[in-house]
C-alpha positions in Angstrom: 0.2 0.0 0.1 1.3 3.6 -0.8 1.9 5.8 1.8 -0.5 8.7 2.3 0.9 12.3 2.9 -0.7 14.2 5.5 -0.1 17.8 6.9 0.1 16.9 10.6 0.3 14.1 13.0 0.1 13.2 16.5 2.7 11.6 18.5 2.6 11.2 22.2 0.0 13.8 22.7 1.7 16.4 20.6 0.3 17.5 17.1 3.3 18.0 14.8 2.7 19.9 11.6 4.6 20.0 8.3 6.2 23.3 9.2 7.1 22.5 13.1 5.2 25.6 13.8 2.8 23.5 16.5 0.0 26.0 15.7 -2.3 23.2 15.5 -1.2 21.9 18.7 -1.9 25.1 20.4 -5.3 25.6 19.0 -6.2 21.9 20.2 -4.7 22.6 23.6 -6.8 25.9 24.0 -9.9 24.4 22.6 -9.7 21.4 25.0 -8.6 23.2 28.1 -11.4 25.7 27.6 -14.1 23.0 27.5 -12.5 21.6 30.9 -12.6 25.1 32.3 -16.3 25.7 31.3 -17.2 22.3 32.9 -15.2 22.8 36.1 -16.7 26.4 36.6 -20.4 25.0 36.3 -19.7 22.2 38.4 -18.0 24.2 41.2 -21.0 26.8 41.2 -21.5 26.1 44.8 -18.2 25.7 46.0 -17.4 27.9 49.4 -13.7 27.6 49.2 -11.0 28.5 46.3 -8.8 25.5 47.2 -10.7 22.8 45.5 -11.0 25.0 42.4 -7.5 25.6 42.4 -6.7 21.7 43.0 -9.0 21.0 39.9 -7.6 23.8 37.7 -3.8 22.5 38.5 -4.8 19.0 38.0 -6.9 19.1 34.7 -6.2 22.2 33.1 -2.7 23.4 33.9 -1.3 20.0 33.5 -2.8 20.1 29.8 -1.6 23.9 29.2 2.0 22.6 29.9 2.3 19.0 28.8 5.4 18.7 26.6 5.9 22.3 26.4 9.5 21.8 25.9 8.7 20.5 22.2 5.9 23.1 21.3 6.5 26.1 23.2 5.1 28.9 20.6 7.3 31.0 19.2 4.7 33.5 18.0 3.0 35.9 20.7 -0.3 35.4 19.3 -0.4 31.8 20.4 1.2 32.5 23.6 -1.7 35.0 24.2 -3.9 32.2 23.2 -2.8 29.9 25.9 -2.6 32.5 28.5 -6.2 33.6 27.9 -7.3 30.3 29.2 -5.3 31.0 32.6 -7.0 34.6 32.6 -10.7 33.2 32.6 -9.7 31.2 35.3 -8.2 33.9 37.3 -11.2 36.3 36.5 -13.4 33.5 37.6 -12.1 32.8 41.2 -11.6 36.7 41.6 -15.4 37.3 41.2 -16.3 34.1 42.9 -14.4 35.2 46.0 -15.0 38.9 45.8 -11.4 39.9 45.1 -11.6 43.2 42.9 -9.9 43.4 39.6 -9.7 47.0 38.3 -9.9 47.4 34.5 -9.8 43.7 34.1 -6.3 43.5 35.4 -5.3 39.9 35.9 -1.8 40.7 36.9 -3.3 41.7 40.6 -5.3 38.3 40.7 -2.1 36.5 39.5 -0.2 38.1 42.6 -2.9 37.5 44.8 -3.5 33.7 44.1 0.1 33.0 43.5 -0.1 32.1 40.0 2.6 32.1 37.8 2.0 33.1 34.1 2.1 30.1 31.5 4.9 31.6 29.5 7.1 32.0 32.6 6.2 28.4 33.5 7.3 27.1 30.1 10.9 28.9 30.6 11.1 27.1 34.2 10.5 24.0 32.7 12.8 24.2 29.7 15.5 25.7 32.2 14.9 22.6 34.6 14.8 20.0 31.9 18.6 21.2 30.9 19.4 21.1 34.5 18.5 17.5 34.9 20.2 16.5 31.7 23.5 18.2 32.7 23.2 16.6 36.2 22.4 13.3 34.9 19.1 13.1 36.5 17.8 12.4 33.1 19.7 10.2 31.0 20.1 11.4 27.2 23.5 11.6 26.0 22.3 12.7 22.5 21.2 15.9 23.9 23.9 16.1 26.2 26.5 16.2 23.4 24.7 19.0 21.6 25.4 21.4 24.6 28.6 23.2 24.3 30.1 25.5 27.1 31.7 28.5 26.0 35.2 29.2 27.3 36.4 32.7 26.3 40.1 32.9 25.8 40.0 36.5 26.8 37.6 39.2 28.7 34.4 39.7 26.4 31.6 42.2 27.3 29.1 39.0 26.3 29.9 36.2 28.7 27.5 33.6 27.7 27.5 30.1 29.4 26.4 28.3 26.6 27.3 28.4 23.1 24.2 28.8 20.6 25.0 26.8 17.3 24.0 28.9 14.0 20.9 27.9 12.5 20.1 29.0 8.8 16.3 29.3 9.4 14.0 30.7 11.9 12.7 27.1 12.8 16.2 26.3 13.6 16.7 29.1 15.7 13.7 28.5 17.6 14.3 25.0 18.1 13.7 23.6 21.8 17.5 23.3 22.4 18.4 26.7 21.2 15.6 28.4 22.7 16.5 26.6 26.2 20.1 27.7 26.0 19.1 31.2 25.2 17.1 31.4 28.3 20.0 30.0 30.3 22.5 32.6 29.0 20.0 35.4 30.4 19.8 33.7 33.6 23.7 32.9 34.1 24.2 35.3 36.9 21.4 34.1 38.9 21.7 30.4 38.8 24.7 27.7 38.9 23.6 24.6 37.1 26.6 22.5 38.3 26.5 23.1 42.0 23.0 23.9 43.1 20.3 21.5 43.9 17.0 21.3 42.1 14.8 22.5 44.7 17.0 25.5 45.4 17.1 26.3 41.6 13.5 25.9 41.6 12.9 28.4 44.2 15.2 30.8 42.5 13.2 30.6 39.4 9.8 31.2 41.2 11.3 34.3 42.7 12.5 35.6 39.5 9.4 34.8 37.5 
């Protein structure tokens, strides 16, 4: 039988398209999470405490919004905002339900009040912790480890990046998971030490930064 050409395919819960943009996957996640949020808000109509609602959100919705984000983290701000809109709806819901005022629909106040990290920051944190686990052999993946190059400058330079970013000819290559993560790490190089700090300590530093 001949092979059928397709524009997208699903593997381990992630939808891959022919251009590796993952826009279809983001739309799928947003639609699925939106339906779940609607279901939870209807079922929690008579809840008197915010904690059960937060537990349901973290278990069923946040886990879906963040699942395998190392692979598909969106490059375009439009799709990042689409993901963030789900969490913003959740924040507005619990704010109104428990009489926390949101002036001018400002969800940043609600995010601080309920100690909820933005999804974009959560994806960056997930990226950094992934590389930390690779470098410290918590995750065994020699193929990825061999692609990580540490910069050792021969003289003092203004830019002292910790990791070397390989040159990519296309925007897709420049936005690949490894390049994206190493770029994040170079920006945070002064705050964390990937080779001496513990995992829990790095988590606390990242939470304080975000």
